LODREN-218936 format. One line per 4 residues: number of its first residue (from 1); their letters; for each residue z, y, x of C-alpha. Coordinates in steps of 0.2 Angstrom, whole numbers. Layout:
<recs>
NUM	a	Z/Y/X; ...
</recs>
This chain:
<recs>
1	mavs	558/56/98; 557/39/93; 570/26/104; 566/7/101
5	rvhd	578/-7/111; 572/-24/109; 579/-39/114; 573/-49/130
9	asap	561/-59/121; 560/-73/133; 578/-79/127; 582/-85/111
13	ispc	580/-72/96; 601/-74/96; 612/-72/110; 612/-93/114
17	ayhv	610/-105/127; 599/-119/115; 587/-116/101; 593/-134/94
21	flsf	608/-144/91; 605/-162/88; 617/-171/78; 614/-189/79
25	rgad	624/-209/79; 616/-211/96; 618/-233/93; 604/-230/79
29	trkn	593/-216/85; 597/-211/103; 581/-223/112; 569/-220/97
33	ftdh	566/-206/86; 580/-196/91; 574/-194/110; 554/-195/103
37	lyra	559/-180/93; 570/-170/108; 553/-175/119; 544/-164/106
41	lvqv	555/-152/105; 557/-148/122; 539/-149/127; 535/-135/119
45	rirt	549/-126/126; 563/-126/112; 579/-128/122; 588/-142/114
49	frdd	605/-150/116; 608/-167/117; 626/-173/121; 620/-187/136
53	eeve	608/-173/145; 616/-156/142; 635/-162/145; 638/-160/164
57	rgnn	647/-175/173; 665/-171/174; 667/-161/161; 675/-162/144
61	ikde	661/-169/132; 673/-164/116; 673/-145/122; 655/-143/127
65	ieka	651/-152/110; 662/-139/102; 655/-124/113; 639/-129/110
69	ilhe	642/-127/91; 650/-113/90; 642/-102/103; 625/-108/110
73	srif	614/-114/98; 605/-108/83; 598/-124/71; 608/-137/70
77	iivf	596/-152/67; 607/-167/60; 598/-184/60; 606/-197/45
81	skdy	603/-216/49; 610/-231/39; 626/-232/51; 628/-212/53
85	asst	644/-212/41; 652/-224/52; 655/-211/64; 670/-201/66
89	wcln	664/-191/79; 648/-187/71; 656/-183/54; 667/-172/60
93	elvk	655/-164/70; 646/-162/54; 661/-152/47; 663/-141/63
97	ileh	642/-137/59; 644/-134/44; 660/-121/44; 652/-111/58
101	rkss	638/-111/46; 647/-101/32; 653/-87/46; 634/-85/56
105	qhiv	616/-86/51; 612/-102/60; 602/-113/53; 608/-130/47
109	lpvf	593/-144/45; 597/-162/39; 583/-174/43; 585/-190/34
113	ydvd	577/-205/46; 580/-222/37; 590/-217/24; 591/-208/7
117	ptrv	596/-189/3; 605/-198/-14; 613/-211/-4; 620/-198/8
121	knqt	627/-188/-5; 634/-200/-17; 639/-211/0; 633/-226/-7
125	gsya	626/-241/3; 632/-241/21; 638/-226/17; 649/-233/3
129	eafa	656/-246/17; 657/-236/33; 670/-224/21; 680/-238/14
133	rhee	683/-241/32; 690/-223/36; 700/-224/21; 709/-241/28
137	nfks	710/-233/45; 715/-216/40; 727/-217/27; 741/-206/31
141	emdm	726/-192/34; 717/-195/17; 715/-176/16; 704/-179/32
145	vqrl	692/-190/24; 689/-181/10; 685/-166/21; 671/-179/27
149	raal	666/-185/10; 663/-165/5; 654/-161/22; 641/-176/16
153	keva	638/-169/-2; 634/-151/3; 625/-155/20; 616/-167/6
157	dlrg	611/-153/-4; 602/-144/9; 585/-141/9; 579/-156/22
161	mvlq	567/-165/28; 564/-186/23; 554/-199/34; 553/-210/17
165	drye	535/-222/22; 527/-207/34; 522/-211/50; 534/-205/62
169	sqfi	523/-195/74; 518/-184/61; 536/-184/54; 542/-177/74
173	qdiv	527/-164/72; 533/-160/56; 550/-154/63; 545/-145/78
177	kyvq	533/-132/66; 548/-132/54; 560/-128/70; 544/-114/79
181	dklh	543/-105/63; 561/-103/60; 563/-97/78; 547/-88/81
185	htal	550/-95/96; 534/-90/104; 541/-71/104; 534/-63/120
189	yvpp	545/-51/133; 545/-35/130; 556/-19/140; 573/-20/133
193	ylvg	571/1/132; 555/7/123; 551/26/121; 541/33/107
197	idsi	530/19/99; 539/19/83; 524/28/74; 510/17/82
201	lrci	520/2/78; 522/8/60; 504/11/58; 498/-4/64
205	nwwi	511/-17/56; 503/-6/38; 487/-11/44; 494/-30/46
209	edgs	505/-29/30; 490/-24/20; 486/-38/10; 470/-40/10
213	nkvg	460/-58/12; 450/-48/23; 446/-54/43; 455/-40/52
217	iaii	450/-33/68; 458/-19/76; 459/-12/96; 472/-5/104
221	cgig	467/7/117; 470/19/132; 473/23/149; 480/8/159
225	gigk	499/8/163; 503/20/146; 508/4/137; 495/-4/125
229	ttia	499/-21/132; 518/-19/127; 515/-13/109; 506/-27/107
233	kvvy	520/-38/112; 530/-30/102; 517/-31/84; 516/-48/90
237	nqni	535/-52/89; 535/-42/71; 521/-51/63; 518/-72/67
241	qrfe	532/-77/56; 516/-70/42; 503/-82/50; 500/-101/52
245	gysf	494/-99/70; 494/-85/81; 492/-84/100; 494/-70/113
249	ladv	482/-72/127; 487/-60/141; 479/-53/155; 460/-58/149
253	reks	450/-49/160; 459/-55/175; 459/-74/171; 442/-75/161
257	eecn	436/-69/182; 446/-87/190; 438/-103/192; 439/-110/174
261	glvs	447/-95/169; 438/-96/152; 441/-113/149; 461/-111/154
265	lqrq	461/-97/140; 454/-108/128; 465/-121/129; 479/-110/129
269	lisn	474/-103/113; 469/-121/104; 487/-126/110; 496/-111/101
273	iikg	486/-111/89; 490/-130/83; 506/-131/92; 504/-145/101
277	kaqk	499/-153/119; 486/-143/127; 468/-155/123; 456/-158/136
281	iytv	443/-145/136; 426/-148/148; 419/-134/146; 417/-116/138
285	ddgi	406/-121/123; 417/-139/122; 431/-125/119; 421/-114/105
289	skik	419/-127/95; 438/-133/96; 443/-118/93; 433/-114/79
293	eaic	439/-130/71; 457/-124/74; 456/-109/64; 445/-111/51
297	crkv	459/-118/38; 474/-105/45; 477/-89/43; 480/-85/64
301	llvl	485/-68/72; 476/-69/89; 479/-56/102; 466/-52/117
305	ddvd	475/-44/130; 467/-32/143; 448/-36/139; 436/-27/148
309	dsek	419/-33/141; 415/-37/123; 405/-53/132; 421/-60/135
313	itkl	425/-64/117; 409/-68/113; 410/-82/128; 430/-86/124
317	vgtq	427/-89/104; 407/-89/100; 398/-80/87; 397/-81/69
321	tpfh	418/-89/73; 427/-93/56; 439/-86/55; 451/-88/40
325	pgsk	452/-76/27; 469/-65/31; 467/-67/50; 470/-52/62
329	iiit	462/-51/78; 471/-38/90; 464/-32/105; 471/-21/119
333	srhq	459/-11/132; 456/4/141; 436/5/132; 440/11/116
337	ylls	420/9/110; 424/-11/117; 415/-16/100; 400/-9/93
341	apfi	397/-13/74; 384/-27/76; 394/-35/88; 409/-37/76
345	cqvf	398/-43/62; 390/-54/75; 406/-63/84; 416/-62/70
349	glka	404/-67/55; 410/-50/43; 398/-43/31; 388/-26/40
353	ssny	398/-9/34; 390/9/38; 407/12/39; 413/7/57
357	gelc	433/9/51; 431/-4/38; 425/-14/51; 435/-11/66
361	kvfe	453/0/64; 455/10/83; 473/14/87; 475/26/101
365	vkel	490/25/112; 494/43/115; 505/49/132; 523/53/128
369	dfiq	530/70/125; 541/78/139; 556/75/130; 552/56/129
373	slql	545/57/148; 562/63/153; 571/50/142; 562/35/149
377	fnwh	563/43/164; 583/45/166; 586/26/158; 577/19/174
381	afch	582/32/187; 600/34/181; 602/18/170; 602/30/152
385	npii	619/39/161; 618/57/160; 605/64/173; 615/74/186
389	esfm	614/91/187; 610/96/203; 597/82/202; 588/89/184
393	ehag	576/102/191; 568/87/201; 566/74/189; 560/88/178
397	sivk	545/91/192; 544/73/193; 542/71/175; 527/82/173
401	hcgg	520/76/187; 518/60/178; 511/67/165; 518/55/151
405	lpla	513/38/158; 523/27/154; 523/16/170; 523/30/180
409	lqvl	539/37/173; 545/18/175; 540/16/193; 547/32/200
413	gssl	565/31/191; 565/13/197; 560/19/215; 573/34/214
417	sgks	586/25/206; 604/27/217; 595/38/232; 601/54/238
421	invw	597/74/232; 586/75/247; 575/58/244; 573/68/227
425	knal	567/83/236; 555/76/245; 548/64/233; 537/73/222
429	gklr	526/82/238; 523/65/245; 517/60/226; 506/72/227
433	aipd	500/70/244; 499/51/244; 499/43/227; 511/28/222
437	nkiq	502/10/225; 507/1/213; 504/14/199; 486/18/208
441	kilr	481/-2/209; 484/-3/190; 473/17/185; 460/9/196
445	vsyd	457/-6/186; 447/8/174; 437/15/189; 432/-4/194
449	slqd	426/-8/176; 412/3/174; 398/-3/174; 386/3/188
453	dhdk	386/15/202; 381/30/192; 397/31/182; 408/26/197
457	dlfl	399/43/207; 398/52/188; 417/49/188; 420/54/206
461	niac	411/71/205; 420/76/190; 439/70/196; 437/80/212
465	lfig	426/96/206; 422/98/188; 440/96/179; 443/110/166
469	kdrd	425/114/167; 414/116/151; 407/100/143; 391/106/141
473	yttt	391/118/157; 394/100/168; 381/92/158; 367/103/164
477	vldg	371/105/183; 375/86/184; 358/83/175; 352/94/191
481	cdfy	358/80/202; 348/67/194; 365/60/183; 363/55/168
485	ttvg	377/64/163; 378/65/142; 379/44/143; 390/46/157
489	ienl	403/53/150; 401/44/136; 407/31/145; 420/37/154
493	iars	429/44/140; 426/24/131; 435/19/145; 447/33/144
497	lliv	444/40/160; 440/57/153; 447/67/138; 434/80/131
501	nekn	448/93/122; 446/102/108; 439/119/119; 425/107/122
505	klmm	432/106/143; 433/91/153; 450/85/156; 458/71/165
509	hqmv	477/64/165; 484/68/179; 486/53/188; 468/46/184
513	rdvg	462/60/195; 472/57/209; 466/39/208; 449/46/210
517	reiv	452/59/221; 462/46/234; 445/34/231; 435/49/241
521	rqes	450/52/253; 450/35/258; 431/36/262; 438/42/280
525	vdpg	453/49/290; 441/65/292; 439/76/281; 422/83/286
529	krsr	414/63/285; 421/63/266; 409/66/250; 419/77/242
533	lwhk	431/94/248; 443/103/238; 455/113/240; 466/113/257
537	dafd	454/101/263; 438/109/260; 446/126/268; 451/118/284
541	vire	433/110/286; 426/125/285; 438/134/294; 438/123/309
545	kigs	418/120/308; 418/101/305; 408/98/291; 396/85/292
549	ktik	381/77/280; 391/67/271; 398/82/260; 389/81/244
553	glti	403/93/236; 414/106/240; 426/118/231; 437/130/238
557	dlle	445/144/225; 455/156/239; 466/163/227; 475/150/219
561	llee	477/141/238; 484/159/241; 495/161/226; 502/140/231
565	kssr	504/143/250; 513/161/247; 525/152/235; 527/139/249
569	taas	528/150/261; 530/168/259; 539/174/276; 524/167/284
573	lhfa	510/174/273; 514/191/266; 500/199/256; 500/213/242
577	kysk	496/212/225; 480/209/221; 467/205/207; 450/195/205
581	nqiv	442/208/212; 451/212/227; 461/202/239; 471/210/253
585	mtne	480/200/267; 488/204/282; 481/188/293; 463/188/284
589	vdie	454/172/291; 436/171/299; 425/160/292; 406/160/296
593	teaf	391/155/287; 386/142/303; 401/131/295; 389/124/282
597	akmh	376/121/296; 378/102/296; 380/100/276; 362/95/274
601	rlkl	364/85/258; 378/98/249; 373/102/232; 389/106/224
605	lqld	398/123/232; 410/132/224; 418/147/237; 428/158/225
609	yvel	434/175/233; 428/168/250; 420/181/261; 409/172/274
613	kgdf	400/183/289; 384/177/298; 367/174/291; 362/159/279
617	kdfp	346/156/287; 355/137/292; 366/136/274; 360/121/264
621	kgli	345/124/258; 346/110/243; 360/118/232; 361/113/215
625	wlrw	376/121/206; 386/136/216; 400/148/208; 405/161/219
629	hgfs	418/171/209; 423/188/220; 405/187/231; 408/200/243
633	lqtl	391/208/243; 380/220/234; 366/208/235; 361/193/238
637	ptdf	355/190/256; 335/186/258; 338/172/269; 348/165/257
641	dikr	338/150/249; 344/147/232; 329/138/225; 332/123/218
645	lval	349/128/208; 352/124/191; 366/136/187; 371/150/196
649	dmry	388/157/194; 395/176/202; 408/182/188; 420/194/197
653	snlk	407/199/210; 402/215/220; 383/213/215; 376/232/211
657	hvwk	356/222/212; 357/200/211; 340/202/224; 329/217/226
661	etec	313/207/220; 305/194/211; 317/179/215; 309/161/208
665	lpnl	321/149/203; 311/137/194; 327/126/191; 338/139/185
669	kiln	345/136/168; 363/145/169; 366/164/178; 384/172/176
673	lshs	385/187/181; 402/194/170; 413/204/176; 402/210/189
677	hdll	410/229/189; 395/236/200; 381/228/192; 368/243/187
681	ktpn	355/234/182; 349/214/177; 339/206/190; 322/205/187
685	fqgl	318/189/175; 300/184/179; 305/169/191; 317/159/180
689	psle	305/151/165; 319/140/163; 334/149/161; 346/144/144
693	klml	360/154/145; 363/172/154; 381/179/154; 383/197/157
697	kdci	399/199/149; 411/216/156; 399/222/167; 405/240/166
701	klie	391/251/175; 376/240/166; 364/254/160; 348/242/156
705	vdhs	342/225/154; 326/226/163; 311/221/150; 303/205/160
709	igel	319/197/151; 304/194/136; 298/181/149; 314/171/146
713	kalt	305/159/133; 318/145/134; 335/155/134; 345/151/119
717	flsl	362/161/123; 362/179/127; 380/189/130; 381/207/134
721	kdck	398/208/128; 409/223/133; 395/232/142; 403/250/139
725	nlmk	388/260/147; 374/250/138; 362/261/127; 347/252/123
729	lprt	339/234/124; 322/233/128; 310/230/112; 303/213/123
733	igll	321/207/117; 310/201/99; 300/190/113; 316/176/114
737	lsle	309/163/104; 321/152/107; 337/163/107; 350/158/94
741	vlvl	365/167/101; 365/185/104; 381/194/109; 383/214/108
745	sgcs	403/215/104; 411/229/113; 394/237/119; 402/253/111
749	rldn	390/267/117; 373/253/109; 367/264/96; 350/257/94
753	vpre	343/238/91; 324/236/94; 316/233/76; 309/217/85
757	lhni	323/209/84; 318/202/66; 305/193/75; 318/180/83
761	kslk	317/166/68; 326/155/81; 342/166/79; 358/161/72
765	vlnm	372/170/78; 373/189/79; 389/197/85; 389/218/87
769	deta	407/218/84; 415/237/91; 395/244/95; 388/264/87
773	ihhs	380/259/76; 384/270/62; 379/284/73; 358/277/73
777	kswi	348/287/63; 335/271/65; 350/262/59; 354/271/45
781	swls	335/268/38; 339/250/41; 353/249/32; 350/259/17
785	mkrs	332/255/12; 320/247/5; 307/238/14; 293/249/19
789	kelg	276/246/31; 281/263/42; 299/261/43; 299/238/46
793	ffwa	316/240/51; 329/237/39; 345/228/34; 331/214/25
797	slpc	322/213/40; 338/204/51; 330/187/55; 333/175/38
801	slvk	337/160/51; 356/172/55; 372/162/48; 384/171/55
805	lsle	384/190/57; 400/199/65; 399/220/62; 421/221/65
809	scrl	425/239/68; 407/247/68; 413/261/56; 400/258/42
813	sadt	407/266/27; 396/265/9; 382/276/16; 377/263/28
817	mpnd	380/247/19; 364/239/12; 359/238/-5; 350/220/-1
821	fssl	358/204/6; 343/194/-2; 335/192/17; 351/183/24
825	aslk	347/168/11; 356/156/27; 369/167/30; 388/156/29
829	slnl	399/170/37; 400/187/37; 414/195/46; 416/218/41
833	sknp	433/217/46; 439/233/51; 427/243/42; 430/260/30
837	irml	420/250/16; 425/255/-3; 415/243/-10; 403/227/-5
841	pesm	386/229/-14; 382/217/-29; 370/208/-20; 383/201/-11
845	sslt	380/186/-26; 366/183/-18; 371/175/-3; 374/158/-12
849	klde	377/147/6; 392/158/9; 408/151/14; 416/164/25
853	lllt	419/183/21; 429/192/33; 436/210/26; 452/212/37
857	scse	458/227/35; 448/235/27; 460/250/25; 446/261/11
861	lqvi	441/244/1; 442/244/-18; 432/232/-26; 423/217/-22
865	pklp	410/211/-33; 406/196/-38; 405/183/-25; 393/166/-25
869	ivsp	399/153/-36; 387/140/-31; 395/135/-16; 416/140/-15
873	itqi	421/152/-1; 433/144/9; 440/159/15; 443/176/14
877	citl	451/188/22; 459/203/9; 472/211/6; 481/219/-8
881	spla	492/235/-12; 512/229/-11; 522/224/-24; 519/236/-40
885	lgls	503/231/-43; 500/218/-61; 487/202/-58; 474/202/-77
889	slpc	466/186/-70; 477/175/-58; 470/160/-62; 454/164/-57
893	lmsl	461/164/-41; 467/147/-40; 447/141/-40; 445/146/-22
897	krci	447/134/-9; 457/144/2; 460/163/-1; 468/174/14
901	ifgc	475/191/11; 475/205/25; 477/223/27; 466/230/12
905	eklt	481/241/4; 468/250/-8; 461/235/-16; 462/233/-35
909	eveg	449/222/-40; 439/205/-35; 428/202/-50; 430/187/-58
913	vlkl	444/182/-50; 458/195/-48; 462/213/-55; 477/224/-49
917	epie	485/236/-62; 502/244/-61; 517/236/-65; 527/243/-82
921	nfem	542/236/-93; 534/217/-92; 540/205/-102; 545/186/-97
925	eqik	531/183/-112; 518/194/-103; 522/187/-86; 519/167/-93
929	nlfn	502/173/-102; 496/178/-86; 495/159/-80; 488/143/-89
933	idsf	501/134/-81; 495/118/-85; 477/123/-77; 485/121/-59
937	dsnk	497/108/-60; 490/99/-46; 489/116/-36; 501/120/-21
941	vqlf	503/137/-13; 507/141/5; 513/158/7; 515/166/26
945	nyit	524/182/29; 519/187/43; 531/202/44; 544/190/45
949	dtki	535/174/52; 540/162/36; 531/148/25; 534/145/7
953	iamp	525/131/0; 526/127/-20; 519/125/-36; 512/142/-45
957	qvls	524/140/-59; 538/140/-50; 530/158/-43; 527/162/-60
961	lsle	545/160/-71; 553/175/-68; 547/195/-62; 558/191/-49
965	glis	547/176/-44; 530/187/-46; 537/202/-35; 541/190/-21
969	ffsy	526/181/-26; 517/199/-21; 529/200/-7; 521/186/2
973	flfa	504/189/-2; 498/193/15; 492/173/16; 491/162/4
977	yisy	483/145/6; 479/137/-11; 474/117/-11; 469/103/-23
</recs>
């Protein structure tokens, strides 16, 4: 957990009221040089103390000046003129400044206006004359005079600035630049309390400090309110001293849309870079020319904040912009892929590269975790005091609702600060119903910036109907609604509106989802006239029959709705325990099909566990997606028009037969009947020419697959997993020439596979775990015999296209293992785990592409033949018998990238890798001889003990130093990971 405290950068860097204290002899320079210098400093927003303007009337001048010296100034500029030494006031002021310097880090800058530094140091010329008068006037205070002389010598030895014969105006600009560099005065305001940004700050600062002379471009991206601008400001404040010029252009998106907004931004950029008065710019082209002149000769740090369109960068700085070597450009954006490689090369004048990372560094800002979120919320809600115990539960709920979004945590924490416990109790409920307007306004910017109505409609569909759904599944469905879903999803991801997780599910930050849903809610006060309905609003509309032709999508999960309602109002609604196949309620609500009669434009419909009464003749006829988990009828009604469906999901249904005759569904691509426990037979497939995915998982009464399945020429995925009563497949399955994945695992009575299977040359994955193939005589023939015309049905006849084959828990033995693997030349993954195999055939060495071999818990396995060496095995799941065994060729084991050893207790040999022998009276030298220590100096071994759930990471040398260490090594042999 990283917590940063940042001082207010809009104030001086130290706790001082003034940036600069001017010390000068008024009679010499007040109305000329010092006045010009003072005005130049003030013009660039450097707060400067000058006695005649800064001391309020009626105040003691001496006290005010002493206060300014000791407590309120950071830099002291001493203007030495010809008669400076004649003023004891000035000299005493100098003494105080130098004394204060010794006890602080404040800066003293001597400026020699019309006097040489040596004259000041040695007190010659006019300075000698002045001290002659001082000695005459202060005969009794010669110690004081000597302190004044010493002060002049000390200050003259400091590095200062000398006018000599230079122009005054340039001299003053040099002084101003020096002050700016020392103050880093362009530091920007950041909140005083920041959480969770230290890691990304280190990464960005490392990038800035890489020492390269190349021009660097970086994007800080993330959803609105995630902290991009704050991070950019901190980086800017921490690094401006490394650059000769720097500029932070805030709110580029918003300001560029204002009248003359681009010209205003260009003027600010130039003024920041040259550290001078804003130049007159009349056109954007004029501004581009002046920007190129300003940046070509100095290393600059340029931050462009909140950029939503790459074209605005072109309009701002032009193309082929000659950035000086070592310059860095940072852009904050909600659009992760804002800059394409060609655009970067064109605008910033960089050489083309095939590696995007070499052209542009992307830093994505992630949400805070729960602990960090609670800490930030606490700061704003309780001023960093401990959370009151009675508020803790409500604070936790609100923090979870914020989903790690700093903006939301800050806004909601501040709004609840000082409020009563009753307000807190109601706050979360209100937030769920009515999202906070300030948060919504900022997050909606990303939606408004989408290029067209297509992407906006796509976003609303996903936000309201498809969060948590598979990306490919959603793409198939929405393509059926005339969306260009693939490119649209990429656009949403790029603008941080959508996330695709590691399981390929479409996810959204909760508050981004709320933005989409709030946009739909605002379409009408009447829910029945909105374009999309979900959850309780959807249920209310169909129960009250107030739907209209405006509705395009509607989703209800009655099971979820009831669970939510029961948790809130247990007293008013009582229902018994229920499963997904059965909902038992004491107050069932009758919903009639008539409720959908007016929804003529309805395309997307989810009715999980909803029971409808009535006929379907007036039901919407344009449905593209129908998901109806828990469908209560035994067959689809004949008057239910589903001809336009692209996806039909009837999981957990009561269907016995899907439809009675042949159903013509020319557009249907996905059919999911999984967990339909009463389904006896698959439907006739002749009318489904476009079907690509067929899921029949856990249809436990299914005994037959219709022979018409061979008509599915577009089918790529077929799952019959856990169909426990299925005993055979039709021979027409060999006609599925597009099939890539076939899942038959868990079909425990399936003992026969058609020989036509080998005709499917597109098949990549075959999963037959826990099937009964060991019972089949034909299977035994297939596995054990050489190729013959008579049989044409054996292991060697499996499709040569197979990449992954899984036969776990099939009770395969030596008698049923094949002698020839040569026909599976493409195989990359083979799973033979949990089979009573004693040894694998030597022909395993012909599987030259194999990179995964799973032999977990093969309790009878004793010998593994020589494995392929063309491509190193990356993962082996095997097991060694514990302890009383020794290694004869352990060094060979180190050649493997990864070795997982688990559950093969009788294994004693992996040919060419290891061989285990009984250990009897092993001496230390014998143990050392087992290892060529020098050969694996760079290796590390990770040892996991699954019993104790512990891990050790060590060099192999450590594990071979003693017999005790070797035994320890074996005790951890359940899992070893060897990396290079």
